[in-house]
Every structure is written in structure tokens, then in C-alpha cells.
C-alpha positions as CSV (number, residue, x, y, z in Angstrom):
1,M,19.7,0.4,-22.9
2,S,17.9,-2.9,-22.4
3,P,20.0,-5.8,-21.0
4,T,18.8,-7.9,-23.9
5,S,20.0,-5.6,-26.7
6,N,23.7,-6.6,-26.4
7,L,23.3,-10.4,-26.0
8,P,24.5,-12.5,-28.9
9,G,21.8,-14.1,-31.0
10,L,19.0,-11.8,-29.7
11,P,17.5,-8.9,-31.7
12,A,18.7,-5.4,-31.0
13,H,15.3,-4.4,-29.5
14,G,14.4,-3.0,-26.2
15,H,11.8,-4.3,-23.8
16,V,8.2,-3.2,-23.1
17,T,6.3,-3.5,-19.8
18,F,2.6,-3.1,-20.0
19,L,1.7,-1.9,-16.5
20,G,-1.6,-1.5,-14.7
21,A,-1.6,1.7,-12.6
22,G,-4.8,0.8,-10.8
23,P,-7.9,2.9,-10.3
24,G,-6.2,6.1,-9.0
25,D,-4.8,5.6,-5.5
26,P,-0.9,5.5,-5.9
27,G,-0.7,3.2,-2.9
28,L,-2.4,0.4,-4.9
29,L,0.5,0.0,-7.3
30,T,2.1,-3.5,-6.9
31,L,5.6,-4.1,-5.8
32,R,6.4,-5.5,-9.3
33,A,5.1,-2.3,-10.8
34,V,7.3,-0.1,-8.6
35,E,10.3,-2.3,-9.7
36,A,9.5,-1.9,-13.4
37,L,9.1,1.9,-13.1
38,A,12.5,2.2,-11.3
39,R,14.2,0.6,-14.4
40,A,12.3,2.4,-17.1
41,D,14.1,4.5,-19.8
42,V,10.8,5.6,-21.3
43,L,7.5,6.0,-19.4
44,I,4.4,6.4,-21.6
45,A,1.1,7.2,-20.0
46,E,-1.8,9.6,-20.3
47,P,-1.5,12.6,-17.9
48,D,-3.8,11.3,-15.1
49,V,-2.0,7.9,-15.1
50,L,1.4,9.6,-15.3
51,D,0.6,11.5,-12.0
52,V,0.1,8.1,-10.3
53,V,3.3,6.4,-11.5
54,R,5.8,9.1,-12.1
55,V,7.0,9.3,-8.4
56,H,8.4,5.8,-8.7
57,A,10.3,6.4,-12.0
58,R,14.1,7.0,-11.8
59,G,15.5,10.5,-12.4
60,G,15.9,11.4,-16.1
61,V,13.3,9.0,-17.4
62,D,11.8,10.2,-20.7
63,T,8.1,10.8,-20.4
64,P,6.7,11.7,-23.9
65,L,3.0,12.5,-23.5
66,P,0.7,11.1,-26.2
67,Q,-0.4,14.1,-28.3
68,A,-3.5,14.5,-30.4
69,A,-3.2,16.0,-33.9
70,D,-3.9,19.5,-32.6
71,G,-1.0,19.3,-30.1
72,T,-3.2,18.8,-27.0
73,S,-2.6,16.1,-24.5
74,A,-4.4,12.9,-25.7
75,S,-6.9,10.8,-23.9
76,V,-6.9,7.0,-23.8
77,D,-9.5,6.7,-26.6
78,G,-9.5,7.2,-30.3
79,P,-6.6,8.5,-32.4
80,S,-4.5,9.1,-29.3
81,A,-4.2,5.4,-28.8
82,S,-2.3,5.0,-32.0
83,V,0.0,7.9,-31.0
84,A,0.8,6.1,-27.8
85,A,1.4,2.9,-29.7
86,N,3.8,4.6,-32.0
87,L,5.7,6.0,-29.0
88,V,5.9,2.5,-27.5
89,M,7.3,1.0,-30.7
90,E,9.7,3.9,-31.3
91,G,11.2,3.5,-27.8
92,A,11.5,-0.3,-28.1
93,R,13.0,-0.2,-31.6
94,G,15.7,2.1,-30.2
95,G,16.7,-0.6,-27.7
96,R,15.2,1.2,-24.7
97,R,13.3,-0.2,-21.7
98,V,9.7,1.1,-22.1
99,V,7.0,1.1,-19.5
100,R,3.5,1.6,-20.9
101,A,1.2,2.4,-18.0
102,V,-2.5,2.3,-18.3
103,S,-5.4,2.9,-15.9
104,G,-6.7,-0.1,-14.1
105,D,-5.4,-3.4,-15.5
106,P,-3.8,-3.9,-18.9
107,G,-5.8,-7.0,-19.5
108,L,-9.0,-4.9,-19.6
109,D,-7.5,-2.2,-21.9
110,A,-8.3,-3.0,-25.5
111,Y,-5.7,-0.6,-26.8
112,A,-2.9,-2.2,-24.6
113,A,-3.8,-5.6,-26.2
114,G,-3.3,-4.1,-29.7
115,E,0.1,-2.7,-28.6
116,M,1.1,-6.2,-27.3
117,L,0.3,-7.7,-30.6
118,A,2.4,-5.1,-32.4
119,C,5.3,-6.0,-30.1
120,A,4.9,-9.7,-30.8
121,A,4.7,-9.1,-34.6
122,E,8.2,-7.4,-34.5
123,G,9.7,-9.8,-32.0
124,I,10.0,-7.2,-29.3
125,P,10.0,-8.8,-25.8
126,F,7.3,-7.6,-23.5
127,E,5.7,-8.5,-20.1
128,V,2.5,-7.6,-18.4
129,V,2.3,-6.3,-14.8
130,P,-1.4,-6.6,-13.7
131,G,-3.1,-3.8,-11.8
132,I,-6.2,-3.5,-9.8
133,A,-9.2,-2.9,-12.1
134,A,-11.4,0.0,-11.3
135,A,-14.5,-2.2,-11.4
136,V,-13.0,-4.1,-8.4
137,G,-11.0,-1.5,-6.5
138,V,-13.6,1.3,-6.5
139,P,-16.4,-0.7,-4.9
140,A,-13.9,-1.9,-2.3
141,Y,-13.1,1.8,-1.4
142,A,-16.8,2.7,-1.5
143,G,-17.6,0.1,1.1
144,V,-19.7,-2.1,-1.3
145,P,-18.6,-5.8,-1.2
146,L,-19.6,-7.4,-4.5
147,R,-20.3,-10.9,-3.1
148,D,-22.0,-12.1,0.0
149,A,-21.8,-15.4,2.0
150,Q,-24.2,-17.0,-0.5
151,G,-21.8,-16.5,-3.3
152,T,-23.6,-13.8,-5.3
153,D,-23.1,-13.9,-9.1
154,V,-21.2,-10.8,-10.3
155,R,-21.4,-9.4,-13.8
156,F,-19.2,-6.6,-15.2
157,V,-20.5,-4.3,-17.9
158,D,-18.8,-1.5,-19.8
159,A,-21.8,0.8,-20.7
160,R,-19.8,2.4,-23.5
161,T,-19.6,-0.8,-25.5
162,A,-22.5,-2.9,-24.1
163,S,-24.9,-4.4,-26.7
164,E,-28.6,-4.8,-26.3
165,R,-28.0,-8.5,-25.8
166,C,-25.5,-7.8,-22.9
167,W,-28.0,-5.6,-21.1
168,G,-30.6,-8.2,-21.6
169,E,-28.4,-10.9,-20.0
170,V,-27.5,-8.9,-16.9
171,G,-31.1,-7.6,-16.6
172,A,-32.4,-11.2,-16.5
173,S,-29.8,-12.1,-13.8
174,D,-30.5,-11.5,-10.1
175,G,-26.7,-11.1,-9.3
176,T,-24.6,-8.0,-8.7
177,V,-23.9,-5.9,-11.7
178,V,-20.8,-3.6,-11.8
179,V,-21.2,-0.9,-14.5
180,S,-18.3,1.2,-15.8
181,T,-19.8,4.3,-17.3
182,S,-19.6,8.1,-17.2
183,L,-21.5,10.6,-15.1
184,D,-23.6,11.7,-18.0
185,S,-24.7,8.2,-18.7
186,V,-25.5,6.9,-15.2
187,A,-29.3,7.4,-15.7
188,A,-29.3,5.9,-19.1
189,A,-27.5,2.8,-17.8
190,A,-30.0,2.5,-15.0
191,G,-32.8,2.7,-17.6
192,E,-31.3,0.0,-19.7
193,L,-31.3,-2.4,-16.6
194,V,-34.9,-1.5,-15.8
195,S,-35.9,-2.1,-19.4
196,A,-34.1,-5.5,-19.3
197,G,-36.1,-6.6,-16.3
198,R,-34.4,-5.3,-13.2
199,K,-36.9,-3.8,-10.6
200,P,-36.7,0.0,-10.3
201,D,-36.3,-0.4,-6.5
202,T,-33.1,-2.4,-6.9
203,P,-30.3,-0.8,-4.8
204,M,-27.6,1.1,-6.6
205,T,-24.4,2.9,-5.6
206,V,-22.6,5.4,-7.8
207,T,-19.0,6.4,-7.1
208,I,-17.0,9.1,-8.8
209,A,-13.2,9.6,-8.5
210,G,-12.9,6.2,-6.8
211,T,-9.9,5.4,-4.6
212,T,-8.8,9.1,-4.5
213,T,-9.4,11.7,-1.8
214,R,-12.0,13.3,-4.2
215,Q,-14.1,10.1,-4.1
216,R,-17.9,10.5,-3.5
217,T,-20.5,7.8,-3.4
218,W,-24.3,8.1,-3.6
219,T,-26.7,5.4,-2.6
220,A,-30.1,5.2,-4.4
221,T,-32.1,2.7,-6.6
222,L,-32.3,2.2,-10.3
223,G,-35.5,4.3,-10.3
224,T,-34.2,7.2,-8.1
225,I,-30.5,7.6,-9.1
226,A,-31.2,10.4,-11.6
227,Q,-33.1,12.4,-9.0
228,V,-30.6,11.8,-6.2
229,L,-27.7,13.1,-8.4
230,K,-29.8,16.1,-9.4
231,Q,-30.7,16.9,-5.7
232,A,-27.0,16.6,-4.8
233,K,-26.3,19.1,-7.6
234,V,-23.6,16.9,-9.1
235,L,-22.5,18.4,-12.3
236,P,-20.7,16.6,-15.1
237,S,-17.2,17.5,-16.1
238,P,-17.0,19.8,-19.2
239,D,-16.3,16.8,-21.5
240,G,-19.0,14.7,-19.9
241,G,-16.6,11.9,-19.5
242,Q,-16.1,11.8,-15.8
243,P,-15.7,8.0,-15.0
244,V,-18.2,6.3,-12.7
245,I,-18.4,2.9,-11.2
246,A,-22.0,1.9,-10.4
247,V,-22.9,-1.2,-8.4
248,V,-26.4,-2.7,-8.8
249,G,-28.0,-5.6,-6.9
250,E,-30.3,-6.7,-4.1
251,R,-27.3,-8.3,-2.3
252,S,-24.6,-5.8,-3.2
253,A,-24.5,-4.5,0.4
254,A,-25.6,-1.0,-0.7
255,A,-27.9,-0.9,2.3
256,Q,-25.0,-1.5,4.7
257,R,-22.7,1.1,3.2
258,D,-23.0,3.4,6.2
259,Q,-21.3,0.7,8.3
260,L,-18.9,-0.4,5.5
261,S,-17.7,2.9,4.1
262,W,-14.2,2.8,5.6
263,F,-12.5,5.2,3.2
264,E,-14.9,8.2,2.9
265,S,-15.5,8.1,6.6
266,K,-11.9,8.7,7.6
267,P,-11.7,11.7,10.0
268,L,-10.0,14.1,7.6
269,F,-11.3,12.6,4.3
270,G,-10.5,15.0,1.5
271,W,-9.3,17.8,3.8
272,R,-6.5,19.9,2.2
273,V,-4.1,20.5,5.1
274,L,-1.4,23.0,4.9
275,V,1.9,21.9,6.5
276,P,4.3,24.8,6.9
277,R,7.4,22.7,6.5
278,T,9.6,21.5,3.7
279,K,8.9,18.1,2.1
280,E,11.9,16.6,3.9
281,Q,10.9,17.9,7.3
282,A,7.2,17.0,6.8
283,A,7.6,13.5,5.4
284,S,6.4,11.5,8.4
285,L,3.8,14.1,9.3
286,S,2.4,14.1,5.8
287,D,2.2,10.3,5.8
288,Q,0.3,10.5,9.1
289,L,-2.2,13.0,7.7
290,R,-2.7,10.8,4.6
291,S,-3.6,7.9,6.8
292,Y,-6.5,10.1,8.1
293,G,-7.6,10.7,4.6
294,A,-6.2,14.2,4.2
295,V,-4.3,15.8,1.3
296,P,-1.2,17.4,2.8
297,H,0.3,20.4,1.1
298,E,3.9,21.3,2.2
299,V,4.8,25.0,2.2
300,P,8.1,25.9,3.7
301,T,8.0,29.1,5.8
302,I,11.6,29.0,7.0
303,A,14.7,28.7,5.0
304,V,18.0,27.4,6.5
305,E,21.2,29.2,5.8
306,P,24.8,28.8,7.1
307,P,25.9,31.1,10.0
308,R,27.3,34.5,9.0
309,T,30.5,33.7,10.8
310,P,31.4,30.0,10.4
311,Q,34.6,30.2,12.6
312,Q,32.7,29.4,15.9
313,M,31.2,26.2,14.3
314,E,34.6,25.2,12.9
315,R,36.3,25.6,16.3
316,A,33.6,23.5,18.0
317,V,33.8,20.7,15.5
318,K,37.6,20.6,15.9
319,G,37.1,20.6,19.7
320,L,34.7,17.7,19.4
321,V,37.4,15.6,17.6
322,T,40.1,16.6,20.1
323,G,38.1,15.6,23.2
324,R,36.9,19.0,24.4
325,Y,33.3,17.8,25.1
326,E,31.6,15.2,27.2
327,W,28.2,15.7,25.4
328,I,26.8,17.0,22.2
329,A,23.1,17.9,22.2
330,F,21.0,18.1,19.0
331,T,17.8,20.1,19.2
332,S,16.6,19.7,15.6
333,V,17.1,17.8,12.4
334,N,18.7,21.0,10.9
335,A,21.4,20.9,13.6
336,V,22.2,17.3,12.7
337,K,22.4,18.3,9.0
338,A,24.7,21.3,9.8
339,V,27.1,19.2,11.8
340,R,27.1,16.4,9.2
341,E,27.9,18.9,6.4
342,K,30.8,20.3,8.5
343,F,32.0,16.7,9.1
344,E,32.0,16.0,5.4
345,E,33.8,19.2,4.7
346,Y,36.6,18.0,6.9
347,G,36.5,14.4,5.7
348,L,35.1,13.1,8.9
349,D,32.3,10.6,9.5
350,A,30.2,9.2,12.4
351,R,33.3,7.6,13.9
352,A,34.3,11.1,15.2
353,F,31.6,10.8,17.8
354,A,33.5,7.9,19.5
355,G,33.7,8.5,23.2
356,I,31.2,11.4,23.2
357,K,27.7,11.1,24.6
358,V,25.0,12.2,22.1
359,A,21.5,13.6,23.0
360,A,18.6,14.2,20.7
361,V,15.6,16.4,21.6
362,G,13.0,14.0,20.0
363,E,12.3,11.0,17.7
364,Q,12.8,12.8,14.4
365,T,16.1,14.3,15.5
366,A,17.2,10.8,16.7
367,A,16.2,9.3,13.4
368,A,18.4,11.8,11.5
369,L,21.3,10.8,13.8
370,V,20.7,7.1,13.1
371,A,20.7,7.9,9.4
372,F,24.1,9.5,10.0
373,G,25.3,6.4,11.7
374,V,25.0,7.7,15.3
375,K,22.8,6.1,18.0
376,P,21.8,8.7,20.5
377,D,22.5,8.0,24.2
378,L,19.7,10.2,25.4
379,V,16.3,10.9,24.0
380,P,13.5,12.4,26.3
381,S,11.4,9.7,27.9
382,G,8.5,12.2,28.2
383,E,7.9,15.5,26.4
384,Q,10.0,15.9,23.3
385,S,11.3,19.4,23.9
386,A,14.2,21.2,25.5
387,A,12.3,21.0,28.9
388,G,11.8,17.2,28.3
389,L,15.5,16.7,27.6
390,L,16.5,18.6,30.8
391,E,14.1,16.3,32.8
392,D,16.3,13.3,31.8
393,W,19.7,15.0,31.6
394,P,22.1,13.9,34.4
395,P,23.8,16.6,36.6
396,Y,27.5,17.0,36.2
397,D,29.4,14.7,38.4
398,P,33.2,15.3,38.6
399,V,33.8,11.7,39.7
400,F,32.1,10.1,36.7
401,D,32.4,12.9,34.1
402,P,36.0,13.7,33.2
403,I,34.9,16.6,31.1
404,D,32.3,19.2,32.1
405,R,31.5,20.7,28.7
406,V,28.5,20.3,26.3
407,F,28.6,21.2,22.6
408,L,25.1,22.7,21.6
409,P,24.8,23.3,17.9
410,R,21.5,25.1,17.1
411,A,19.6,27.9,15.3
412,D,20.4,31.5,15.8
413,I,16.9,32.2,17.1
414,A,16.8,29.3,19.6
415,T,15.5,30.0,23.2
416,E,17.8,29.9,26.2
417,T,15.9,27.2,28.0
418,L,18.3,24.4,27.4
419,V,21.4,26.4,28.0
420,A,20.1,27.8,31.3
421,G,19.0,24.3,32.4
422,L,22.3,22.7,31.6
423,I,24.2,25.4,33.5
424,D,21.9,24.8,36.5
425,L,22.9,21.1,36.3
426,G,26.6,22.1,36.6
427,W,27.6,21.9,32.9
428,E,29.6,24.4,30.9
429,V,27.9,25.0,27.5
430,D,29.4,26.0,24.2
431,D,26.2,27.5,22.6
432,V,27.1,27.5,18.9
433,T,25.1,29.0,16.0
434,A,25.1,26.0,13.5
435,Y,22.6,27.6,11.1
436,R,20.4,30.6,10.6
437,T,16.7,30.5,10.0
438,V,15.3,33.1,7.7
439,R,11.9,33.7,6.2
440,A,11.3,31.5,3.1
441,S,10.3,32.9,-0.3
442,P,6.5,33.3,-0.9
443,P,4.8,30.2,-2.3
444,P,3.2,30.3,-5.8
445,A,0.3,32.7,-6.4
446,E,-2.2,29.7,-6.5
447,T,-1.2,28.6,-3.0
448,R,-1.4,32.2,-1.6
449,E,-4.9,32.5,-3.0
450,A,-5.9,29.2,-1.5
451,I,-4.6,30.3,1.9
452,K,-6.4,33.6,1.9
453,G,-9.5,32.5,0.1
454,G,-10.3,29.4,2.2
455,G,-9.0,26.8,-0.2
456,F,-7.4,24.9,2.7
457,D,-9.4,23.1,5.3
458,A,-6.8,23.3,8.0
459,V,-3.3,24.7,8.8
460,L,-0.9,23.1,11.2
461,F,1.3,25.6,13.0
462,T,4.3,23.9,14.6
463,S,5.9,27.0,16.1
464,S,5.4,30.7,16.6
465,S,7.8,31.5,13.8
466,T,5.7,29.4,11.3
467,V,2.7,31.6,12.2
468,R,4.6,34.8,11.7
469,N,6.3,33.6,8.6
470,L,3.3,32.1,6.9
471,V,1.3,35.3,7.4
472,G,4.2,37.3,6.2
473,I,4.9,35.4,3.0
474,A,1.3,34.3,2.1
475,G,-1.2,36.2,4.1
476,K,-3.7,35.4,6.8
477,P,-5.6,32.1,6.5
478,H,-9.3,32.5,5.8
479,N,-11.7,32.3,8.8
480,V,-13.2,29.0,7.6
481,T,-9.8,27.3,7.9
482,V,-9.3,25.2,11.0
483,I,-6.2,26.4,12.9
484,A,-4.2,23.8,14.8
485,C,-1.3,24.7,17.0
486,I,1.4,22.6,18.6
487,G,1.3,24.4,22.0
488,P,0.2,27.4,24.1
489,A,3.0,29.7,22.9
490,T,2.2,29.0,19.2
491,A,-1.6,29.5,19.9
492,K,-0.9,32.8,21.5
493,T,1.1,34.0,18.5
494,A,-1.8,32.8,16.2
495,E,-4.3,34.8,18.2
496,E,-2.1,37.9,18.1
497,H,-2.3,37.6,14.3
498,G,-6.1,37.5,14.5
499,L,-6.5,33.8,14.0
500,R,-9.1,31.6,15.9
501,V,-7.3,28.6,17.3
502,D,-9.5,25.5,17.0
503,V,-7.2,22.7,17.9
504,M,-4.2,22.4,20.3
505,A,-1.9,19.4,20.7
506,P,-2.1,17.8,24.1
507,E,1.7,17.8,24.1
508,P,4.3,19.6,21.9
509,S,4.7,16.9,19.2
510,V,3.9,17.2,15.6
511,H,2.4,13.8,15.6
512,R,0.1,14.5,18.5
513,L,-0.9,17.7,16.7
514,A,-2.0,15.7,13.7
515,E,-3.7,13.2,15.9
516,A,-5.6,16.1,17.7
517,L,-6.7,17.5,14.3
518,A,-8.0,14.0,13.3
519,Q,-10.0,13.8,16.5
520,F,-11.4,17.3,15.8
521,G,-12.4,16.1,12.3
522,A,-14.0,12.9,13.6
523,A,-16.0,14.8,16.2
524,R,-17.2,17.3,13.5
525,R,-18.2,14.4,11.2
526,A,-20.0,12.6,14.0
527,A,-22.0,15.7,14.8
528,A,-23.0,16.2,11.2
529,V,-24.1,12.6,10.9
530,E,-26.1,12.7,14.2
531,A,-27.9,15.9,13.0
532,G,-28.7,14.3,9.7
533,E,-26.6,16.8,7.7
534,V,-24.4,16.3,4.7
535,V,-20.8,15.8,5.9
536,T,-18.7,18.7,4.4
537,R,-15.2,19.9,4.7
538,P,-14.5,23.3,6.3
539,S,-13.5,24.9,3.0
540,E,-17.0,24.1,1.6
541,R,-18.5,26.6,4.0
542,R,-17.2,29.6,2.1
543,P,-19.4,31.2,-0.5
544,G,-19.6,29.4,-3.8
545,A,-17.6,26.4,-2.5
546,R,-20.5,23.9,-2.8
547,R,-21.0,24.8,-6.4
548,R,-17.4,24.4,-7.2
549,R,-17.3,21.1,-5.3
550,A,-20.2,19.6,-7.3
551,A,-18.5,20.5,-10.6
552,A,-15.1,19.2,-9.6
553,P,-13.7,16.1,-11.5
């Protein structure tokens, strides 16, 4: 319910926020947009826009899709616009807080303007949250600045509604022209500009799927763009409406695009990378991959279950509270989670760690402890592994250590490296099974087909068990897929399963593994550019992939 609906003297209406979702990259949403989405009772947007904004909406938000008369999902044009307008008014009349999200900026959306007028006519309060317009955001991502130091004049044209007079005015200008059009109409728009007076050799860039990892840009001239697209075998989408942003002008920096194309030249641009971890485990790794331009796809290969006999864990936790241990060592995020759940079961919190030294095997495990309210006393200064932890672990000293025992909660399949090392340092170890790791359920059929059929460009293997489990639940990755392994043991397991290892991390860290994959991608891209070849992804090397790529929206 809107806060305004219960105030004396105000109409019992809700509130509408007209929100610009930007040109496609979810990262381009404004902070104000994120705030509005978090408060929405109703979120109304066409499917492509909904995919961009839904992640910031609160749980349980109503998301009615505008439907055409035949029951199919509507587009932003024609009769569907009135359907969306009706949904907006219906939600507001019911006293709800409505967010109407549109592509780009609401101020450039003619239908949004009509919906604002309808709200004003009924006295429904509304606000506008601007977004980045595609005509501005897409050239920026394509590496095509619209103005130069001399202050180039910039004109914007929507080819779908441009009149003959409009074409004549921009044709007579020598400034930069930004044309919003569709893939089917690029050549026609170029022809209009030539007919209006622009020279056929005027530079032109054409970008499809701008600001997304499907973005592609071609550089040509007004006279050659049709031939360039034909030679690139770029096929229109089935409805011919694939949006395009074209930039035309002598000073539009098209000639310098090879130096300015920061987005499409990212080392893993557009690569679909399979990460065999849950979303929670893979969060920071997936963010790192996105920074390289990749599209991470998390597929859990291991499921975590409680130990078959919980008594050992229960005794250890009670011993921790009663002072049985000098140290507790966490070797994974899952171990932190298991102990935390057992604490909560007993009504305990982080204060139970008072007087006990806490060790974490690496940064992610340490972060999980901090989230629990515990600052670790020991994190490896070098390699983030059991061996790295032992390098920094102090030997038992009966003078300074009143207690000689370490509590080690870990997985049922963990190696004995840490236990043996701690014993060698003089410590007694309670090696406790805190959780069991079992093979996860198979991923959806579509994902399994992509793995076996070469739909992924790379797979990151973070342990030998992820190799065995992924092959077991989904099949062996296609031979075009780049295989990246976290260390020699994982690489050996991959090779035993018939996989060619292309990348290995310089040290056993998931972040160094992602970094190594990015370096591999950058070297591959540089080699293609030096050879004068088209830069392609590994998955585009399989039969029929180029054809599918050209037709993709």
C-alpha cells in the first residue's frame, strides 16, 4: 500500500514511478531506480526490460506482463501499449506502488508520456526516474564518442518516425547523426542520408545488442554498410525488429574505434563460462568474470548435506563452549555454515568464540566468518590452502598455549594434509565431519546439451571432485571448450577424463584461475587481431556456430 493512501485529505490512490531501465546493461541502472524497484508492489515492463530490472525488485512483487489480444507477450508498440497503460492505472487505483519500467529513458518513450498524462488526469501522483538513452549509451559502449574537441553538432533521428524534412535537415548538416533503427532498415537509413546530401564515403558504425555481452559493432561508410553486413552474414531477427544504433559523421571517431572499443575488446567478451559452483559460492568469482566481459553460468556439482551421525559435531561444539580447544580451523565456507547452523540450534552466537583462536584457510572463508561476527586470528599470508595455512601455523608451546587441542570441522572427503601437519607441529586434533559432500542433481537438459555440444566457451574446474561430478551429472565438455584448472591435481583428473587442459592457475586460488583464463583470452584475441582474422569465441569454432551467431538477437 502506498504511504500516501492513508493520509487525511489525500486521494486513496497509489503512486506510479516511470523508470528508465537504460539500454540493456543492468549495471547502468541508477541508484534511484534501484531504490524505487525495492519498494514496488507492482512492476510492469516488457519481457526484455523485466529481465534487466527484476533482480532489484523485492520478493513477492506482482509482475503482470502486458499481453496482446492473442495472449502472447506484448511488445512496446501498438495495442500492447494500451494494455500496459491499463495495468498501470489498475494498480495505482488499487492504492499500490507501481513501477512502470521502459527501455532507455522515459522522456524519450512516447507511450510513457501518455501514461503520465493519464495519471495526471486522475490525480494519481507519479514521478520520473531518468535512464540512460540507448542513443547515448550504446555509442559509448561501442567506443564511438559523439563529440570531439571542436564541439561537433549532434543530431538524433528515430528512423521509424523520421519525416522527409527531418532527413533533409540532418543530411544538410555536417555534424554527427545518431540513428535509432532496426537491422532490416540500416541500408534504407543510409540511403536517406545520402539522398539528403551526405557523401557516400561518410564513416558509419552500426551496433546491435548494445551494452550487452551480445553487442557487435561494424565500421563502414554510408555507401558500403549494406555490403559489410552482407559479407559478415548478419541475419535479421525473425520479426525484423532487432534494434540498431548507427552513428554517422566525419568526426564521429569511427576511424579510431579500434583504439576506443573498450567494451567489445575485453579479454573474455561474450564468453559463456561454466562455473561448477552454487550462486552463493560463486558470487565473487562470477563478478570477476563479468568484469572481463564474460557471461558466467553457475552449475552446482556438489550438494552439501549434514553428517550421517551428528553426535560427533554436537560434542565438539559443546567442547568449544566449555574450553576444550585452543584453536578452531575453518577450511571452507561450508564449514563456517555448518558450525553457524549448529550454534543457532543451541541458541549460541559469535560470542561463544571468546578466548579461542580462529583460523581460516583463505579470504572467502575469512569473509564468511566476518559475516558471522568473527574476525579470524590467522589467514595464510601466502598460498590459500591447507599447506599455506600450515606454513603460518605456530607450533604448540606448552608455556604459551594452555590447551593443546584444535577443533577441525570439515567435509567427509577432506584430505589429511592439515591434520598431519598440525600433529607434526605438536597439536592434538579433533577431526570432525561437519558436513558431507555428495554429487548434485543433473542440471537442466538445455545446460547439459550446451556442455556436451560446445555451447560453453570455457569451464572452470576448482577441484578434482568438480571434474568428476560435472562429467557424471552432465557429460564431458565439448573439445572446443577451453578447460581451466585450479592446480596440477585438478588438471590430472581432467586429463584422466579425456579433457585437454588449456589453462592452469599460477597458484590454487579461484580468483587467480579467473585471471589466468582472462590472460588466455587476451592472448587469443591479440593473435587473431595480429593475423588479421575475425575475433571469435571458442564456441564459434564448432560446426554451424557461425551461422547461429549471425542470426542471434
